[in-house]
C-alpha positions, 0 to 999 in steps of 0.5 A: 873734907879732902881736896886733892888731885884725883890723878894722885896714886894715893887717892886712887888707891883709897877710892879703889879701897872704898869701892871694894869695901863689900869685897873686903868684908867677903875677904874677912869672911874668907879669912875667918874660914881660913882660920877654921880650916887651920884647925880642920883635918890636914886633907882639907885645903883652902885657897884664897882667890887672887882677888882677895890676895890683891885686896889684902895687899891694897888694904895693907898699903893703905894702912901704911900711908901717912894720914897727913902729907907734910910736904903738901901742908908746907907747900900750901902754907908757903902759898898762903903766906906769899899770897899766891894761893888760888881757890878754884870753887869749881874744883872744890864743888866737884870734889864735894859732890864726888865724895858725897856720891862715894859715901852714898854708894859705899 
């Protein structure tokens, strides 16, 4: 379970990636066609749409992100040790429902 600020750029990129997973599969098919086009006669030309290029850039950017945010972990550890870490049950429930909906519709 991930709990994070939705305004976080990383989270937004991940959510956008999940929403476009269907488009990503279409892009993979396009990439397969491109590989086929490379063996085709020289007079044929395949152009990828700007959307598929954008999706490829997003996919590469997400792949380069670290899976563990050390700064956030250290900040939370410090708050827990000091006894200043407060849990907001409403935010946790909201995130759980939101992520469940993303899983259902993706």
